[in-house]
C-alpha positions as CSV (number, residue, x, y, z in Angstrom):
1,M,30.0,1.2,2.9
2,D,29.8,0.8,-1.1
3,N,26.4,1.6,-3.2
4,K,25.4,-2.2,-3.5
5,V,24.2,-1.8,0.2
6,E,21.5,0.0,1.8
7,I,21.2,0.8,5.5
8,F,18.1,2.1,7.1
9,D,17.8,3.3,10.5
10,V,14.2,4.3,11.7
11,E,13.6,5.8,14.9
12,S,10.5,7.6,14.0
13,E,7.5,6.5,15.9
14,A,4.5,3.7,14.4
15,F,5.0,2.6,10.7
16,T,7.4,3.8,8.6
17,P,8.1,2.1,5.0
18,V,11.9,1.8,4.3
19,H,12.1,0.0,1.0
20,S,9.9,-1.1,-1.9
21,F,11.0,-3.3,-4.7
22,E,9.2,-5.3,-7.2
23,G,5.9,-5.2,-5.4
24,W,7.0,-5.7,-1.8
25,T,7.6,-3.0,0.9
26,V,9.8,-3.7,3.8
27,G,8.9,-1.3,7.1
28,V,9.4,-0.6,10.6
29,I,7.1,0.0,13.3
30,N,8.5,1.4,16.4
31,F,6.7,2.2,19.7
32,A,4.4,5.4,19.6
33,D,2.1,6.0,22.4
34,R,-0.9,5.0,20.2
35,L,0.1,1.6,20.2
36,K,0.1,1.3,23.9
37,E,-2.4,-1.7,24.4
38,E,-4.8,0.5,26.2
39,N,-4.7,3.2,23.4
40,V,-5.0,1.4,20.3
41,A,-8.4,2.3,18.2
42,K,-8.0,0.9,15.0
43,V,-8.5,-2.3,13.7
44,E,-7.8,-3.4,10.0
45,C,-8.3,-6.0,7.5
46,H,-6.6,-6.0,4.6
47,L,-9.0,-7.4,1.6
48,K,-6.1,-8.6,-1.1
49,T,-3.0,-9.0,1.0
50,D,-1.3,-10.8,3.9
51,E,1.0,-8.7,6.1
52,V,4.0,-10.1,8.0
53,F,5.3,-9.0,11.3
54,I,8.3,-9.7,12.7
55,P,9.4,-8.5,16.6
56,V,13.0,-7.8,17.0
57,L,12.8,-5.8,20.1
58,G,10.6,-5.4,23.3
59,K,6.9,-6.9,23.8
60,S,4.2,-6.9,20.8
61,V,0.9,-8.1,20.8
62,L,-1.3,-9.4,17.7
63,H,-5.0,-8.8,18.3
64,I,-7.1,-10.7,15.9
65,G,-10.6,-10.0,14.9
66,R,-13.1,-7.2,14.3
67,N,-13.6,-7.3,18.1
68,R,-10.0,-8.5,19.0
69,E,-11.1,-11.9,20.4
70,K,-7.8,-13.4,20.1
71,R,-4.8,-11.9,21.3
72,I,-1.1,-13.4,20.4
73,E,2.0,-12.1,22.3
74,L,4.5,-12.2,19.7
75,E,8.0,-14.0,20.1
76,I,11.3,-11.8,18.8
77,G,12.6,-13.4,15.6
78,K,9.5,-15.2,14.6
79,A,7.5,-14.0,11.8
80,Y,3.9,-13.6,12.0
81,N,1.8,-13.7,8.7
82,V,-1.8,-12.2,9.1
83,K,-3.9,-13.7,6.1
84,K,-5.7,-11.3,3.7
85,G,-9.2,-11.1,4.8
86,T,-8.2,-10.9,8.6
87,W,-9.1,-8.1,11.2
88,H,-6.0,-7.4,12.9
89,A,-4.2,-4.8,15.3
90,V,-0.7,-4.5,17.1
91,S,0.1,-3.1,20.5
92,M,3.7,-2.6,21.7
93,S,5.8,-1.8,25.0
94,E,7.7,1.2,25.1
95,N,10.9,-0.2,23.7
96,A,9.4,-2.5,21.1
97,K,10.3,-2.5,17.5
98,M,9.3,-4.7,14.4
99,F,9.5,-5.0,11.1
100,V,6.8,-5.7,8.5
101,V,6.7,-7.2,4.8
102,E,3.5,-6.5,2.7
103,S,2.5,-6.2,-0.6
104,S,3.2,-2.8,-2.0
105,G,-0.5,-2.8,-2.8
106,T,-1.3,-2.9,0.8
107,G,-3.0,0.3,1.9
108,N,-6.1,2.3,2.5
109,D,-7.3,1.1,-1.0
110,N,-7.1,-2.4,0.1
111,S,-8.1,-2.1,3.5
112,E,-11.3,-1.8,5.5
113,I,-10.4,0.3,9.0
114,I,-12.7,0.5,12.2
115,F,-11.8,3.0,14.9
116,D,-13.5,1.5,18.0
117,K,-12.2,4.1,20.8
């Protein structure tokens, strides 16, 4: 491959940022045991930025609300934008993978996090 195309192959568990450019970050979330629905302990809210989830393999669920009041089963190939200020968590099946697109400013300085387990 020439130097005009970068290829990223991510097999590590959980979230891994793979590329940042002009204020945007693309990452990959691969299954990790802590992402099984019964193990997910963290709910987060990004105060200033949206976050887009794009499932590509397996089954994934987006949990919305501080107490996970809404459960959305994600469809492969669709993009799900979680608006800033929305409490959310993600759970995944063992073979799942999804892409995440977010502002490079998304992180602990821009977020509130609750561990409820």
